[in-house]
mmJSON file of the N, C-alpha and C atoms, coordinates in Angstrom:
{"data_MODEL":{"atom_site":{
"group_PDB":["ATOM","ATOM","ATOM","ATOM","ATOM","ATOM","ATOM","ATOM","ATOM","ATOM","ATOM","ATOM","ATOM","ATOM","ATOM","ATOM","ATOM","ATOM","ATOM","ATOM","ATOM","ATOM","ATOM","ATOM","ATOM","ATOM","ATOM","ATOM","ATOM","ATOM","ATOM","ATOM","ATOM","ATOM","ATOM","ATOM","ATOM","ATOM","ATOM","ATOM","ATOM","ATOM","ATOM","ATOM","ATOM","ATOM","ATOM","ATOM","ATOM","ATOM","ATOM","ATOM","ATOM","ATOM","ATOM","ATOM","ATOM","ATOM","ATOM","ATOM","ATOM","ATOM","ATOM","ATOM","ATOM","ATOM","ATOM","ATOM","ATOM","ATOM","ATOM","ATOM","ATOM","ATOM","ATOM","ATOM","ATOM","ATOM","ATOM","ATOM","ATOM","ATOM","ATOM","ATOM","ATOM","ATOM","ATOM","ATOM","ATOM","ATOM","ATOM","ATOM","ATOM","ATOM","ATOM","ATOM","ATOM","ATOM","ATOM","ATOM","ATOM","ATOM","ATOM","ATOM","ATOM","ATOM","ATOM","ATOM","ATOM","ATOM","ATOM","ATOM","ATOM","ATOM","ATOM","ATOM","ATOM","ATOM","ATOM","ATOM","ATOM","ATOM","ATOM","ATOM","ATOM","ATOM","ATOM","ATOM","ATOM","ATOM","ATOM","ATOM","ATOM","ATOM","ATOM","ATOM","ATOM","ATOM","ATOM","ATOM","ATOM"],
"id":[1,2,3,4,5,6,7,8,9,10,11,12,13,14,15,16,17,18,19,20,21,22,23,24,25,26,27,28,29,30,31,32,33,34,35,36,37,38,39,40,41,42,43,44,45,46,47,48,49,50,51,52,53,54,55,56,57,58,59,60,61,62,63,64,65,66,67,68,69,70,71,72,73,74,75,76,77,78,79,80,81,82,83,84,85,86,87,88,89,90,91,92,93,94,95,96,97,98,99,100,101,102,103,104,105,106,107,108,109,110,111,112,113,114,115,116,117,118,119,120,121,122,123,124,125,126,127,128,129,130,131,132,133,134,135,136,137,138,139,140,141],
"type_symbol":["N","C","C","N","C","C","N","C","C","N","C","C","N","C","C","N","C","C","N","C","C","N","C","C","N","C","C","N","C","C","N","C","C","N","C","C","N","C","C","N","C","C","N","C","C","N","C","C","N","C","C","N","C","C","N","C","C","N","C","C","N","C","C","N","C","C","N","C","C","N","C","C","N","C","C","N","C","C","N","C","C","N","C","C","N","C","C","N","C","C","N","C","C","N","C","C","N","C","C","N","C","C","N","C","C","N","C","C","N","C","C","N","C","C","N","C","C","N","C","C","N","C","C","N","C","C","N","C","C","N","C","C","N","C","C","N","C","C","N","C","C"],
"label_atom_id":["N","CA","C","N","CA","C","N","CA","C","N","CA","C","N","CA","C","N","CA","C","N","CA","C","N","CA","C","N","CA","C","N","CA","C","N","CA","C","N","CA","C","N","CA","C","N","CA","C","N","CA","C","N","CA","C","N","CA","C","N","CA","C","N","CA","C","N","CA","C","N","CA","C","N","CA","C","N","CA","C","N","CA","C","N","CA","C","N","CA","C","N","CA","C","N","CA","C","N","CA","C","N","CA","C","N","CA","C","N","CA","C","N","CA","C","N","CA","C","N","CA","C","N","CA","C","N","CA","C","N","CA","C","N","CA","C","N","CA","C","N","CA","C","N","CA","C","N","CA","C","N","CA","C","N","CA","C","N","CA","C","N","CA","C"],
"label_alt_id":[null,null,null,null,null,null,null,null,null,null,null,null,null,null,null,null,null,null,null,null,null,null,null,null,null,null,null,null,null,null,null,null,null,null,null,null,null,null,null,null,null,null,null,null,null,null,null,null,null,null,null,null,null,null,null,null,null,null,null,null,null,null,null,null,null,null,null,null,null,null,null,null,null,null,null,null,null,null,null,null,null,null,null,null,null,null,null,null,null,null,null,null,null,null,null,null,null,null,null,null,null,null,null,null,null,null,null,null,null,null,null,null,null,null,null,null,null,null,null,null,null,null,null,null,null,null,null,null,null,null,null,null,null,null,null,null,null,null,null,null,null],
"label_comp_id":["MET","MET","MET","THR","THR","THR","THR","THR","THR","PRO","PRO","PRO","ARG","ARG","ARG","GLU","GLU","GLU","THR","THR","THR","ILE","ILE","ILE","LEU","LEU","LEU","ALA","ALA","ALA","ALA","ALA","ALA","LEU","LEU","LEU","HIS","HIS","HIS","ALA","ALA","ALA","ARG","ARG","ARG","VAL","VAL","VAL","LEU","LEU","LEU","GLY","GLY","GLY","ALA","ALA","ALA","ALA","ALA","ALA","CYS","CYS","CYS","HIS","HIS","HIS","CYS","CYS","CYS","LEU","LEU","LEU","ARG","ARG","ARG","GLY","GLY","GLY","ASP","ASP","ASP","VAL","VAL","VAL","LEU","LEU","LEU","PRO","PRO","PRO","GLU","GLU","GLU","ARG","ARG","ARG","VAL","VAL","VAL","PRO","PRO","PRO","ALA","ALA","ALA","ASP","ASP","ASP","GLY","GLY","GLY","LEU","LEU","LEU","PRO","PRO","PRO","ILE","ILE","ILE","LEU","LEU","LEU","ARG","ARG","ARG","ASP","ASP","ASP","GLY","GLY","GLY","GLU","GLU","GLU","MET","MET","MET","GLY","GLY","GLY"],
"label_asym_id":["A","A","A","A","A","A","A","A","A","A","A","A","A","A","A","A","A","A","A","A","A","A","A","A","A","A","A","A","A","A","A","A","A","A","A","A","A","A","A","A","A","A","A","A","A","A","A","A","A","A","A","A","A","A","A","A","A","A","A","A","A","A","A","A","A","A","A","A","A","A","A","A","A","A","A","A","A","A","A","A","A","A","A","A","A","A","A","A","A","A","A","A","A","A","A","A","A","A","A","A","A","A","A","A","A","A","A","A","A","A","A","A","A","A","A","A","A","A","A","A","A","A","A","A","A","A","A","A","A","A","A","A","A","A","A","A","A","A","A","A","A"],
"label_entity_id":["1","1","1","1","1","1","1","1","1","1","1","1","1","1","1","1","1","1","1","1","1","1","1","1","1","1","1","1","1","1","1","1","1","1","1","1","1","1","1","1","1","1","1","1","1","1","1","1","1","1","1","1","1","1","1","1","1","1","1","1","1","1","1","1","1","1","1","1","1","1","1","1","1","1","1","1","1","1","1","1","1","1","1","1","1","1","1","1","1","1","1","1","1","1","1","1","1","1","1","1","1","1","1","1","1","1","1","1","1","1","1","1","1","1","1","1","1","1","1","1","1","1","1","1","1","1","1","1","1","1","1","1","1","1","1","1","1","1","1","1","1"],
"label_seq_id":[1,1,1,2,2,2,3,3,3,4,4,4,5,5,5,6,6,6,7,7,7,8,8,8,9,9,9,10,10,10,11,11,11,12,12,12,13,13,13,14,14,14,15,15,15,16,16,16,17,17,17,18,18,18,19,19,19,20,20,20,21,21,21,22,22,22,23,23,23,24,24,24,25,25,25,26,26,26,27,27,27,28,28,28,29,29,29,30,30,30,31,31,31,32,32,32,33,33,33,34,34,34,35,35,35,36,36,36,37,37,37,38,38,38,39,39,39,40,40,40,41,41,41,42,42,42,43,43,43,44,44,44,45,45,45,46,46,46,47,47,47],
"pdbx_PDB_ins_code":[null,null,null,null,null,null,null,null,null,null,null,null,null,null,null,null,null,null,null,null,null,null,null,null,null,null,null,null,null,null,null,null,null,null,null,null,null,null,null,null,null,null,null,null,null,null,null,null,null,null,null,null,null,null,null,null,null,null,null,null,null,null,null,null,null,null,null,null,null,null,null,null,null,null,null,null,null,null,null,null,null,null,null,null,null,null,null,null,null,null,null,null,null,null,null,null,null,null,null,null,null,null,null,null,null,null,null,null,null,null,null,null,null,null,null,null,null,null,null,null,null,null,null,null,null,null,null,null,null,null,null,null,null,null,null,null,null,null,null,null,null],
"Cartn_x":[-9.837,-9.451,-8.215,-7.251,-6.025,-6.189,-5.406,-5.44,-4.654,-4.897,-4.11,-2.613,-2.255,-0.841,-0.215,-0.919,-0.409,-0.27,-1.237,-1.183,0.034,0.294,1.439,2.747,2.861,4.095,4.348,3.307,3.47,3.938,3.38,3.793,5.232,5.6,6.969,7.957,7.599,8.455,8.67,7.615,7.73,8.629,8.531,9.372,10.839,11.128,12.517,13.098,12.325,12.798,13.061,12.284,12.48,13.746,14.344,15.573,16.811,16.628,17.733,18.592,17.965,18.702,17.893,18.565,17.899,17.184,15.953,15.162,14.43,14.403,13.698,12.451,11.479,10.267,9.953,10.0,9.651,10.68,11.87,12.92,13.802,14.579,15.553,16.831,17.663,18.926,19.82,20.312,21.178,22.555,23.309,24.653,25.552,25.416,26.227,25.314,25.649,24.911,25.763,25.201,25.977,26.581,27.685,28.377,27.506,26.612,25.753,24.486,24.366,23.234,22.157,21.21,20.122,18.895,17.952,16.733,15.851,15.321,14.393,13.131,12.022,10.749,10.071,9.717,9.046,7.775,6.773,5.558,5.222,4.731,4.398,5.585,5.403,6.427,7.361,8.636,9.597,9.449,9.413,9.128,10.151],
"Cartn_y":[-1.137,-2.114,-1.605,-2.465,-2.051,-2.158,-1.357,-1.374,-2.575,-2.976,-4.07,-3.758,-2.506,-2.108,-2.326,-1.91,-2.07,-3.549,-4.359,-5.793,-6.426,-6.063,-6.602,-6.155,-4.871,-4.373,-5.011,-5.209,-5.848,-7.295,-8.005,-9.389,-9.447,-8.543,-8.503,-8.171,-7.226,-6.841,-8.032,-8.778,-9.96,-11.011,-11.184,-12.154,-11.762,-10.486,-10.022,-10.15,-9.812,-9.97,-11.436,-12.327,-13.753,-14.282,-13.512,-13.926,-13.604,-13.267,-13.002,-11.816,-10.79,-9.56,-8.393,-7.295,-6.105,-5.42,-5.04,-4.402,-3.215,-2.107,-0.913,-0.721,-0.046,0.245,1.727,2.414,3.822,4.751,4.281,5.098,5.729,6.702,7.311,6.48,6.667,5.947,6.39,5.449,5.826,6.269,6.885,7.341,6.183,5.068,3.877,2.721,2.098,0.924,-0.302,-1.327,-2.525,-3.14,-3.845,-4.446,-5.467,-6.128,-7.123,-6.518,-5.205,-4.523,-4.153,-3.365,-2.913,-2.638,-3.57,-3.298,-2.294,-1.339,-0.361,-0.404,-0.782,-0.823,0.528,1.115,2.421,2.334,3.046,3.148,4.616,4.972,6.363,7.144,8.429,9.328,9.785,9.868,10.41,11.93,12.477,13.868,14.798],
"Cartn_z":[-50.69,-51.69,-52.426,-52.595,-53.273,-54.782,-55.473,-56.933,-57.448,-58.698,-59.271,-59.273,-59.519,-59.523,-58.149,-57.104,-55.738,-55.383,-55.781,-55.518,-56.179,-57.425,-58.161,-57.53,-57.19,-56.58,-55.214,-54.435,-53.126,-53.288,-54.269,-54.513,-55.009,-55.902,-56.415,-55.302,-54.447,-53.328,-52.395,-52.114,-51.257,-51.893,-53.211,-53.915,-53.852,-54.087,-54.078,-52.674,-51.65,-50.274,-49.95,-50.543,-50.325,-50.974,-51.86,-52.547,-51.716,-50.458,-49.516,-49.927,-50.462,-50.733,-50.174,-49.976,-49.46,-50.618,-50.427,-51.474,-50.861,-51.584,-51.127,-51.972,-51.404,-52.155,-52.038,-53.183,-53.228,-52.619,-52.377,-51.772,-52.845,-52.43,-53.327,-53.303,-54.304,-54.374,-53.226,-52.425,-51.304,-51.789,-50.894,-51.251,-51.629,-50.932,-51.224,-51.601,-52.716,-53.165,-52.857,-52.241,-51.935,-53.203,-53.04,-54.18,-54.908,-54.175,-54.822,-55.416,-55.396,-56.015,-55.016,-55.481,-54.63,-55.491,-55.541,-56.303,-55.56,-56.311,-55.753,-56.604,-56.005,-56.715,-56.57,-57.699,-57.686,-58.507,-58.076,-58.865,-59.026,-60.168,-60.435,-60.951,-61.032,-61.555,-60.451,-60.779,-59.824,-59.79,-58.6,-58.38,-58.758],
"occupancy":[1.0,1.0,1.0,1.0,1.0,1.0,1.0,1.0,1.0,1.0,1.0,1.0,1.0,1.0,1.0,1.0,1.0,1.0,1.0,1.0,1.0,1.0,1.0,1.0,1.0,1.0,1.0,1.0,1.0,1.0,1.0,1.0,1.0,1.0,1.0,1.0,1.0,1.0,1.0,1.0,1.0,1.0,1.0,1.0,1.0,1.0,1.0,1.0,1.0,1.0,1.0,1.0,1.0,1.0,1.0,1.0,1.0,1.0,1.0,1.0,1.0,1.0,1.0,1.0,1.0,1.0,1.0,1.0,1.0,1.0,1.0,1.0,1.0,1.0,1.0,1.0,1.0,1.0,1.0,1.0,1.0,1.0,1.0,1.0,1.0,1.0,1.0,1.0,1.0,1.0,1.0,1.0,1.0,1.0,1.0,1.0,1.0,1.0,1.0,1.0,1.0,1.0,1.0,1.0,1.0,1.0,1.0,1.0,1.0,1.0,1.0,1.0,1.0,1.0,1.0,1.0,1.0,1.0,1.0,1.0,1.0,1.0,1.0,1.0,1.0,1.0,1.0,1.0,1.0,1.0,1.0,1.0,1.0,1.0,1.0,1.0,1.0,1.0,1.0,1.0,1.0],
"B_iso_or_equiv":[0.0,0.0,0.0,0.0,0.0,0.0,0.0,0.0,0.0,0.0,0.0,0.0,0.0,0.0,0.0,0.0,0.0,0.0,0.0,0.0,0.0,0.0,0.0,0.0,0.0,0.0,0.0,0.0,0.0,0.0,0.0,0.0,0.0,0.0,0.0,0.0,0.0,0.0,0.0,0.0,0.0,0.0,0.0,0.0,0.0,0.0,0.0,0.0,0.0,0.0,0.0,0.0,0.0,0.0,0.0,0.0,0.0,0.0,0.0,0.0,0.0,0.0,0.0,0.0,0.0,0.0,0.0,0.0,0.0,0.0,0.0,0.0,0.0,0.0,0.0,0.0,0.0,0.0,0.0,0.0,0.0,0.0,0.0,0.0,0.0,0.0,0.0,0.0,0.0,0.0,0.0,0.0,0.0,0.0,0.0,0.0,0.0,0.0,0.0,0.0,0.0,0.0,0.0,0.0,0.0,0.0,0.0,0.0,0.0,0.0,0.0,0.0,0.0,0.0,0.0,0.0,0.0,0.0,0.0,0.0,0.0,0.0,0.0,0.0,0.0,0.0,0.0,0.0,0.0,0.0,0.0,0.0,0.0,0.0,0.0,0.0,0.0,0.0,0.0,0.0,0.0],
"pdbx_formal_charge":[null,null,null,null,null,null,null,null,null,null,null,null,null,null,null,null,null,null,null,null,null,null,null,null,null,null,null,null,null,null,null,null,null,null,null,null,null,null,null,null,null,null,null,null,null,null,null,null,null,null,null,null,null,null,null,null,null,null,null,null,null,null,null,null,null,null,null,null,null,null,null,null,null,null,null,null,null,null,null,null,null,null,null,null,null,null,null,null,null,null,null,null,null,null,null,null,null,null,null,null,null,null,null,null,null,null,null,null,null,null,null,null,null,null,null,null,null,null,null,null,null,null,null,null,null,null,null,null,null,null,null,null,null,null,null,null,null,null,null,null,null],
"auth_seq_id":[1,1,1,2,2,2,3,3,3,4,4,4,5,5,5,6,6,6,7,7,7,8,8,8,9,9,9,10,10,10,11,11,11,12,12,12,13,13,13,14,14,14,15,15,15,16,16,16,17,17,17,18,18,18,19,19,19,20,20,20,21,21,21,22,22,22,23,23,23,24,24,24,25,25,25,26,26,26,27,27,27,28,28,28,29,29,29,30,30,30,31,31,31,32,32,32,33,33,33,34,34,34,35,35,35,36,36,36,37,37,37,38,38,38,39,39,39,40,40,40,41,41,41,42,42,42,43,43,43,44,44,44,45,45,45,46,46,46,47,47,47],
"auth_comp_id":["MET","MET","MET","THR","THR","THR","THR","THR","THR","PRO","PRO","PRO","ARG","ARG","ARG","GLU","GLU","GLU","THR","THR","THR","ILE","ILE","ILE","LEU","LEU","LEU","ALA","ALA","ALA","ALA","ALA","ALA","LEU","LEU","LEU","HIS","HIS","HIS","ALA","ALA","ALA","ARG","ARG","ARG","VAL","VAL","VAL","LEU","LEU","LEU","GLY","GLY","GLY","ALA","ALA","ALA","ALA","ALA","ALA","CYS","CYS","CYS","HIS","HIS","HIS","CYS","CYS","CYS","LEU","LEU","LEU","ARG","ARG","ARG","GLY","GLY","GLY","ASP","ASP","ASP","VAL","VAL","VAL","LEU","LEU","LEU","PRO","PRO","PRO","GLU","GLU","GLU","ARG","ARG","ARG","VAL","VAL","VAL","PRO","PRO","PRO","ALA","ALA","ALA","ASP","ASP","ASP","GLY","GLY","GLY","LEU","LEU","LEU","PRO","PRO","PRO","ILE","ILE","ILE","LEU","LEU","LEU","ARG","ARG","ARG","ASP","ASP","ASP","GLY","GLY","GLY","GLU","GLU","GLU","MET","MET","MET","GLY","GLY","GLY"],
"auth_asym_id":["A","A","A","A","A","A","A","A","A","A","A","A","A","A","A","A","A","A","A","A","A","A","A","A","A","A","A","A","A","A","A","A","A","A","A","A","A","A","A","A","A","A","A","A","A","A","A","A","A","A","A","A","A","A","A","A","A","A","A","A","A","A","A","A","A","A","A","A","A","A","A","A","A","A","A","A","A","A","A","A","A","A","A","A","A","A","A","A","A","A","A","A","A","A","A","A","A","A","A","A","A","A","A","A","A","A","A","A","A","A","A","A","A","A","A","A","A","A","A","A","A","A","A","A","A","A","A","A","A","A","A","A","A","A","A","A","A","A","A","A","A"],
"auth_atom_id":["N","CA","C","N","CA","C","N","CA","C","N","CA","C","N","CA","C","N","CA","C","N","CA","C","N","CA","C","N","CA","C","N","CA","C","N","CA","C","N","CA","C","N","CA","C","N","CA","C","N","CA","C","N","CA","C","N","CA","C","N","CA","C","N","CA","C","N","CA","C","N","CA","C","N","CA","C","N","CA","C","N","CA","C","N","CA","C","N","CA","C","N","CA","C","N","CA","C","N","CA","C","N","CA","C","N","CA","C","N","CA","C","N","CA","C","N","CA","C","N","CA","C","N","CA","C","N","CA","C","N","CA","C","N","CA","C","N","CA","C","N","CA","C","N","CA","C","N","CA","C","N","CA","C","N","CA","C","N","CA","C","N","CA","C"],
"pdbx_PDB_model_num":[1,1,1,1,1,1,1,1,1,1,1,1,1,1,1,1,1,1,1,1,1,1,1,1,1,1,1,1,1,1,1,1,1,1,1,1,1,1,1,1,1,1,1,1,1,1,1,1,1,1,1,1,1,1,1,1,1,1,1,1,1,1,1,1,1,1,1,1,1,1,1,1,1,1,1,1,1,1,1,1,1,1,1,1,1,1,1,1,1,1,1,1,1,1,1,1,1,1,1,1,1,1,1,1,1,1,1,1,1,1,1,1,1,1,1,1,1,1,1,1,1,1,1,1,1,1,1,1,1,1,1,1,1,1,1,1,1,1,1,1,1]
}}}
C-alpha cells in the first residue's frame, strides 16, 4: 500500500507530464536546464 505522500507525488507528476513538458522525479539538477524550465519533484531530505 502506498503512503498518502507517494499517492500525491505520483498524481502531481502525472499532471506535470500531461502539461507537455519534461519533468523529473527525485533526480539531481542536470548540468543544463532547458530554456523553458525543468520541474523536479523531490520527496524527503536531499542527501
